N, C-alpha and C positions, 0 to 999 in steps of 0.2 A: 556838728559832724557826728557826735555821739548819738544824738537823738535819731538821726537818719540811720545810722547803723543798727540801733535797737528796733527801729521800725522795720527795717529790711529783715532782720533776723526773725522777728515776730511774725512777719508775713510768710516767710519761708517755713517757719515751723507750722503755721496754720495750714499751709498748702500741703505739706508733707504728711502731716498726721492722718488725714483721711486715707491717703494712699497706703500707709502701713496698716491702718485699721481694716482695710478691705481684703486682706489676706485671710481667707477662711481656712479652717483646719483641714476641711475635706479637700480643698484645693492643694494643700501641702502634701497630701498622700499620693498625688499622681505620679506615675512612673516618668522619669525624666528620659531614660534611654529607651527608645522604642526600636523594635526590630521591623525591618522593611518587609512588606508583604504579610505581616502577621496581624490579624484582626483579633482583639481580645475582648470585644463586646459580646453581648448576648446573641445567640443564634437567631437567625431570621425565622419567622413563622411561615408556613406554607399557606398560599391563597387557595380558597376553594374555587371550584369550577364557575360558580356564579359571580365571585369577585373578579376572576380573571376576564369573564365575558364583559362585565360592567366596565372594566378598565379598557378593554379593547373597543367598546362602543364609544367611550369618552375620547379615546385618542384618535378615532376614525375621523372626527370633525377637525382635527388639527393637522392633517396631512396637507401638503401643497400640491 
């Protein structure tokens, strides 16, 4: 019975260790409380007229 308990404890320790090691410091700095409707990322860049036209041409073939 003792051998089985030691084996189970060792297996549990081996399974839990990678989970704890997977926590990066940069992930720990993420905000936990977020405000609804507020985007805190970088501002979007505007598309040029050529880029808009290319997207419109690509999407024209996807219409039903």
